[in-house]
PASEBA-1860 file (N, C-alpha, C; in nm, 3 decimals):
! residues 158
1> MQTQRLPR> -1.096/-4.538/-2.773/-1.002/-4.372/-2.753/-0.929/-4.381/-2.595 ~ -0.857/-4.367/-2.568/-0.793/-4.394/-2.469/-0.731/-4.187/-2.396 ~ -0.797/-4.155/-2.289/-0.778/-3.989/-2.226/-0.598/-3.988/-2.192 ~ -0.532/-3.884/-2.180/-0.417/-3.907/-2.147/-0.428/-3.807/-1.928 ~ -0.460/-3.896/-1.870/-0.438/-3.840/-1.732/-0.319/-3.727/-1.715 ~ -0.368/-3.634/-1.619/-0.267/-3.520/-1.578/-0.240/-3.523/-1.446 ~ -0.048/-3.535/-1.459/-0.079/-3.504/-1.242/-0.120/-3.445/-1.184 ~ -0.171/-3.549/-1.089/-0.288/-3.468/-1.004/-0.197/-3.345/-0.950
9> RLLIALVL> -0.115/-3.325/-0.941/0.038/-3.158/-0.921/0.006/-3.056/-1.020 ~ -0.020/-3.076/-1.116/0.037/-3.012/-1.237/-0.147/-2.954/-1.263 ~ -0.296/-3.108/-1.196/-0.369/-3.034/-1.258/-0.437/-2.905/-1.131 ~ -0.372/-2.950/-1.036/-0.396/-2.883/-0.895/-0.310/-2.706/-0.898 ~ -0.234/-2.694/-1.016/-0.203/-2.548/-1.003/-0.281/-2.499/-1.141 ~ -0.327/-2.559/-1.257/-0.434/-2.570/-1.312/-0.544/-2.479/-1.308 ~ -0.616/-2.590/-1.154/-0.734/-2.522/-1.107/-0.716/-2.381/-1.101 ~ -0.612/-2.410/-0.975/-0.543/-2.270/-0.887/-0.543/-2.097/-1.005
17> LGTGFAAG> -0.415/-2.178/-1.101/-0.442/-2.056/-1.169/-0.547/-1.992/-1.248 ~ -0.621/-2.068/-1.252/-0.769/-2.053/-1.346/-0.833/-1.930/-1.263 ~ -0.866/-2.028/-1.113/-0.972/-1.966/-1.038/-0.853/-1.821/-1.024 ~ -0.761/-1.802/-0.994/-0.706/-1.685/-0.857/-0.736/-1.597/-1.043 ~ -0.686/-1.643/-1.165/-0.758/-1.558/-1.303/-0.878/-1.465/-1.339 ~ -0.911/-1.587/-1.285/-1.082/-1.558/-1.308/-1.128/-1.456/-1.136 ~ -1.128/-1.515/-1.049/-1.096/-1.335/-0.967/-1.044/-1.244/-0.953 ~ -0.928/-1.260/-1.028/-0.875/-1.121/-1.037/-0.922/-1.025/-1.112
25> VTTSVAVA> -0.939/-1.119/-1.227/-1.059/-1.047/-1.336/-1.250/-0.967/-1.328 ~ -1.234/-1.063/-1.164/-1.401/-1.014/-1.138/-1.355/-0.946/-1.062 ~ -1.300/-0.952/-0.977/-1.222/-0.835/-0.892/-1.208/-0.658/-0.987 ~ -1.091/-0.694/-1.063/-1.069/-0.575/-1.098/-1.238/-0.560/-1.200 ~ -1.328/-0.584/-1.247/-1.389/-0.565/-1.325/-1.558/-0.456/-1.234 ~ -1.555/-0.585/-1.058/-1.618/-0.476/-1.014/-1.563/-0.397/-0.908 ~ -1.453/-0.314/-0.947/-1.348/-0.200/-0.841/-1.420/-0.151/-0.985 ~ -1.332/-0.107/-1.175/-1.386/-0.045/-1.205/-1.542/0.020/-1.212
33> ERDDPLIY> -1.628/-0.103/-1.150/-1.740/-0.041/-1.176/-1.812/0.011/-1.040 ~ -1.681/0.034/-1.013/-1.774/0.088/-0.853/-1.777/0.287/-0.924 ~ -1.904/0.300/-0.865/-1.858/0.431/-0.859/-1.712/0.556/-0.753 ~ -1.713/0.475/-0.649/-1.688/0.546/-0.585/-1.577/0.406/-0.467 ~ -1.516/0.347/-0.545/-1.431/0.201/-0.471/-1.308/0.207/-0.376 ~ -1.216/0.367/-0.345/-1.166/0.327/-0.303/-1.078/0.288/-0.255 ~ -0.849/0.267/-0.333/-0.754/0.169/-0.319/-0.696/0.195/-0.154 ~ -0.719/0.113/-0.160/-0.618/0.135/0.049/-0.452/0.060/-0.023
41> VVDFMKVE> -0.343/0.110/0.013/-0.181/0.053/-0.012/-0.167/0.064/0.163 ~ -0.190/-0.100/0.250/-0.107/-0.077/0.373/-0.005/-0.145/0.374 ~ 0.071/-0.010/0.418/0.287/-0.129/0.460/0.239/-0.135/0.645 ~ 0.340/-0.210/0.619/0.389/-0.277/0.738/0.492/-0.252/0.799 ~ 0.587/-0.142/0.870/0.706/-0.127/0.956/0.731/-0.154/1.028 ~ 0.869/-0.198/1.047/0.993/-0.267/1.154/1.082/-0.189/1.196 ~ 1.034/-0.162/1.293/1.130/0.010/1.347/1.188/-0.064/1.445 ~ 1.360/-0.048/1.488/1.458/-0.066/1.540/1.449/0.079/1.679
49> PADKAAYE> 1.404/0.009/1.775/1.397/0.103/1.841/1.476/0.222/1.873 ~ 1.612/0.201/1.830/1.707/0.362/1.808/1.663/0.414/1.671 ~ 1.570/0.402/1.630/1.577/0.437/1.456/1.458/0.471/1.473 ~ 1.329/0.481/1.561/1.213/0.505/1.589/1.213/0.755/1.572 ~ 1.245/0.780/1.623/1.235/0.895/1.569/1.287/0.926/1.442 ~ 1.391/0.878/1.388/1.417/0.872/1.243/1.338/0.865/1.165 ~ 1.318/0.740/1.188/1.154/0.663/1.078/1.033/0.815/1.135 ~ 1.008/0.813/1.190/0.869/0.925/1.226/0.907/1.053/1.182
57> RIERETWK> 1.023/1.120/1.207/1.128/1.220/1.049/1.088/1.188/0.970 ~ 1.143/1.094/0.945/1.088/1.114/0.792/0.950/1.100/0.731 ~ 0.876/1.037/0.820/0.734/1.055/0.795/0.665/1.147/0.747 ~ 0.704/1.238/0.887/0.638/1.316/0.893/0.687/1.445/0.842 ~ 0.880/1.456/0.804/0.897/1.598/0.737/0.904/1.586/0.604 ~ 0.947/1.433/0.565/0.921/1.471/0.380/0.852/1.351/0.296 ~ 0.809/1.224/0.337/0.625/1.223/0.319/0.530/1.287/0.313 ~ 0.526/1.299/0.427/0.355/1.381/0.415/0.371/1.501/0.353
65> AVHAERIE> 0.464/1.587/0.338/0.462/1.654/0.218/0.460/1.642/0.094 ~ 0.472/1.512/0.059/0.486/1.446/-0.062/0.377/1.422/-0.086 ~ 0.322/1.324/0.049/0.137/1.267/-0.009/0.083/1.417/0.025 ~ 0.057/1.509/0.098/-0.008/1.655/0.098/-0.039/1.725/-0.080 ~ 0.068/1.726/-0.104/0.128/1.752/-0.268/0.054/1.601/-0.404 ~ 0.023/1.489/-0.422/-0.068/1.430/-0.446/-0.154/1.421/-0.471 ~ -0.229/1.452/-0.235/-0.393/1.535/-0.256/-0.395/1.646/-0.272 ~ -0.372/1.745/-0.308/-0.331/1.859/-0.363/-0.443/1.863/-0.502
73> RGLMRGWG> -0.327/1.748/-0.578/-0.345/1.747/-0.738/-0.412/1.651/-0.758 ~ -0.506/1.574/-0.685/-0.596/1.508/-0.684/-0.551/1.298/-0.757 ~ -0.439/1.339/-0.743/-0.368/1.175/-0.703/-0.407/1.075/-0.606 ~ -0.443/1.151/-0.473/-0.462/1.081/-0.349/-0.572/1.118/-0.340 ~ -0.586/1.036/-0.242/-0.724/1.099/-0.122/-0.700/1.089/0.012 ~ -0.585/1.035/0.056/-0.512/0.997/0.219/-0.425/0.974/0.171 ~ -0.411/0.974/0.304/-0.261/0.907/0.418/-0.240/0.923/0.513 ~ -0.233/0.879/0.664/-0.185/0.790/0.712/-0.090/0.752/0.789
81> LYEVRYPL> -0.057/0.794/0.951/0.063/0.679/0.943/0.042/0.639/1.155 ~ 0.061/0.534/1.120/-0.013/0.431/1.261/0.105/0.370/1.277 ~ 0.104/0.395/1.462/0.220/0.348/1.543/0.153/0.231/1.624 ~ 0.206/0.051/1.676/0.135/-0.010/1.664/0.151/0.025/1.807 ~ 0.109/0.002/1.892/0.057/-0.030/2.042/0.060/-0.168/2.113 ~ -0.033/-0.264/2.030/-0.028/-0.428/2.092/0.011/-0.519/2.004 ~ 0.085/-0.680/1.963/0.120/-0.685/2.082/0.227/-0.650/2.150 ~ 0.279/-0.686/2.283/0.385/-0.658/2.360/0.488/-0.786/2.332
89> GTAKPYDY> 0.564/-0.772/2.343/0.720/-0.838/2.307/0.787/-0.819/2.187 ~ 0.876/-0.934/2.216/0.959/-0.948/2.108/0.914/-1.050/1.964 ~ 0.852/-1.050/1.965/0.791/-1.135/1.837/0.624/-1.061/1.791 ~ 0.692/-0.917/1.819/0.523/-0.763/1.766/0.625/-0.802/1.600 ~ 0.550/-0.863/1.516/0.578/-0.847/1.375/0.631/-0.721/1.332 ~ 0.550/-0.638/1.323/0.607/-0.467/1.252/0.547/-0.343/1.384 ~ 0.586/-0.276/1.362/0.589/-0.119/1.447/0.527/-0.055/1.412 ~ 0.475/-0.009/1.274/0.393/0.114/1.215/0.305/0.070/1.055
97> ATVNVYDS> 0.302/0.166/1.050/0.207/0.023/0.904/0.134/0.275/0.901 ~ 0.136/0.216/0.742/0.127/0.330/0.650/-0.003/0.337/0.536 ~ -0.104/0.419/0.581/-0.246/0.407/0.514/-0.264/0.548/0.371 ~ -0.254/0.472/0.257/-0.276/0.578/0.142/-0.363/0.556/0.028 ~ -0.397/0.640/0.086/-0.566/0.586/-0.029/-0.570/0.672/-0.131 ~ -0.695/0.584/-0.234/-0.689/0.606/-0.352/-0.791/0.612/-0.422 ~ -0.819/0.655/-0.569/-0.966/0.711/-0.635/-0.951/0.553/-0.667 ~ -0.853/0.478/-0.763/-0.788/0.415/-0.894/-0.644/0.322/-0.834
105> FEDAERDP> -0.691/0.175/-0.856/-0.481/0.165/-0.925/-0.461/0.241/-0.932 ~ -0.483/0.302/-1.067/-0.425/0.343/-1.212/-0.300/0.518/-1.114 ~ -0.415/0.532/-0.991/-0.332/0.663/-0.899/-0.211/0.618/-0.784 ~ -0.282/0.505/-0.779/-0.171/0.392/-0.639/-0.013/0.323/-0.723 ~ -0.085/0.308/-0.859/0.098/0.301/-0.971/0.164/0.376/-0.923 ~ 0.101/0.551/-0.952/0.185/0.618/-0.979/0.299/0.637/-0.893 ~ 0.415/0.674/-0.928/0.519/0.691/-0.862/0.539/0.834/-0.782 ~ 0.562/0.810/-0.657/0.572/0.933/-0.591/0.697/1.018/-0.574
113> ALLFPDVH> 0.800/0.932/-0.688/0.931/0.992/-0.640/0.925/1.185/-0.729 ~ 0.832/1.148/-0.840/0.864/1.196/-0.950/0.810/1.362/-0.895 ~ 0.741/1.386/-0.805/0.671/1.484/-0.716/0.794/1.556/-0.653 ~ 0.886/1.463/-0.607/1.039/1.548/-0.534/1.046/1.645/-0.560 ~ 1.134/1.719/-0.754/1.164/1.784/-0.778/1.106/1.923/-0.657 ~ 0.925/1.904/-0.729/0.808/2.044/-0.673/0.823/2.054/-0.543 ~ 0.809/1.884/-0.455/0.804/1.966/-0.341/0.912/1.971/-0.223 ~ 1.027/1.875/-0.273/1.138/1.906/-0.197/1.264/1.895/-0.299
121> PERSAEEV> 1.319/1.997/-0.309/1.379/2.057/-0.431/1.546/2.070/-0.417 ~ 1.576/2.077/-0.272/1.713/2.053/-0.206/1.784/1.880/-0.166 ~ 1.615/1.789/-0.219/1.694/1.644/-0.205/1.644/1.593/-0.360 ~ 1.683/1.434/-0.364/1.716/1.409/-0.455/1.565/1.288/-0.408 ~ 1.496/1.207/-0.457/1.415/1.094/-0.438/1.460/0.954/-0.368 ~ 1.578/0.972/-0.449/1.728/0.855/-0.457/1.767/0.875/-0.252 ~ 1.822/0.983/-0.264/1.861/1.019/-0.086/1.776/0.919/-0.001 ~ 1.623/1.071/-0.030/1.530/1.024/0.024/1.470/0.878/0.094
129> IVETRAAR> 1.508/0.770/-0.058/1.468/0.619/-0.044/1.550/0.587/-0.008 ~ 1.685/0.586/0.087/1.823/0.498/0.086/1.796/0.595/0.246 ~ 1.728/0.716/0.247/1.789/0.764/0.433/1.589/0.631/0.463 ~ 1.524/0.623/0.423/1.381/0.585/0.450/1.412/0.449/0.455 ~ 1.465/0.353/0.349/1.519/0.209/0.389/1.623/0.179/0.489 ~ 1.651/0.318/0.536/1.768/0.273/0.655/1.710/0.254/0.769 ~ 1.657/0.355/0.809/1.470/0.406/0.914/1.417/0.251/0.954 ~ 1.377/0.220/0.821/1.272/0.097/0.900/1.270/-0.016/0.816
137> ELVRGEIW> 1.247/-0.166/0.847/1.220/-0.275/0.700/1.073/-0.330/0.642 ~ 1.032/-0.288/0.555/0.901/-0.307/0.497/0.856/-0.434/0.608 ~ 0.777/-0.456/0.606/0.775/-0.627/0.665/0.639/-0.654/0.511 ~ 0.569/-0.594/0.568/0.436/-0.678/0.442/0.431/-0.545/0.383 ~ 0.346/-0.574/0.253/0.271/-0.483/0.146/0.116/-0.548/0.134 ~ 0.023/-0.484/0.195/-0.101/-0.552/0.063/-0.224/-0.407/0.032 ~ -0.280/-0.424/-0.082/-0.360/-0.369/-0.129/-0.496/-0.408/-0.114 ~ -0.529/-0.275/-0.024/-0.746/-0.326/-0.018/-0.829/-0.222/-0.037
145> YRLDSLGE> -0.933/-0.282/-0.139/-1.079/-0.249/-0.196/-1.153/-0.244/-0.140 ~ -1.244/-0.117/-0.096/-1.385/-0.144/-0.029/-1.498/-0.174/-0.150 ~ -1.538/-0.315/-0.082/-1.668/-0.391/-0.121/-1.745/-0.278/-0.075 ~ -1.834/-0.239/0.046/-1.950/-0.173/0.102/-1.878/-0.078/0.178 ~ -1.998/-0.056/0.229/-1.998/0.081/0.390/-2.079/0.054/0.474 ~ -2.054/0.105/0.516/-2.137/0.214/0.634/-2.124/0.330/0.683 ~ -2.201/0.391/0.686/-2.130/0.583/0.774/-2.035/0.645/0.726 ~ -1.968/0.769/0.776/-1.888/0.819/0.690/-1.802/0.797/0.787
153> SALASR> -1.665/0.741/0.688/-1.492/0.715/0.677/-1.489/0.848/0.762 ~ -1.336/0.826/0.836/-1.322/0.971/0.890/-1.208/0.961/0.765 ~ -1.142/0.908/0.768/-1.005/0.823/0.704/-1.069/0.903/0.493 ~ -1.039/0.958/0.491/-1.017/1.032/0.309/-1.197/1.053/0.288 ~ -1.239/1.068/0.373/-1.398/1.147/0.300/-1.348/1.271/0.215 ~ -1.454/1.261/0.153/-1.444/1.322/0.048/-1.534/1.493/0.136
END
């Protein structure tokens, strides 16, 4: 009986896919089993110097109110806007980061635009999204979840 060998690239791809799938399932189960998993959605933004004031204004005057409503309704635990101070120079990959904190992946996946009629009835979500995209470029987004910790976290404490 002759066995057929899989091409090396296909074999590597299958192993990586299986490993990634298993890791994803393990991660999801581990997070679901925790009493207090905390999901952090971290977005990194590049902002042109001329657009800094506009970007900060839209975050503080528009999005902050939306996030406050989400927190009030129990759909979100915390929000933060951070400006990157270092490194200096033209190779700086991003200028700002926002951190949204949730109790679950389900909460993290809820569309905040659904709250616009209640929070900003004078503006449409589409209008604000266009304005936000014009003021900054989303460089990268990451989702972090807490596996373990010590001490009280100032961000999103209960």
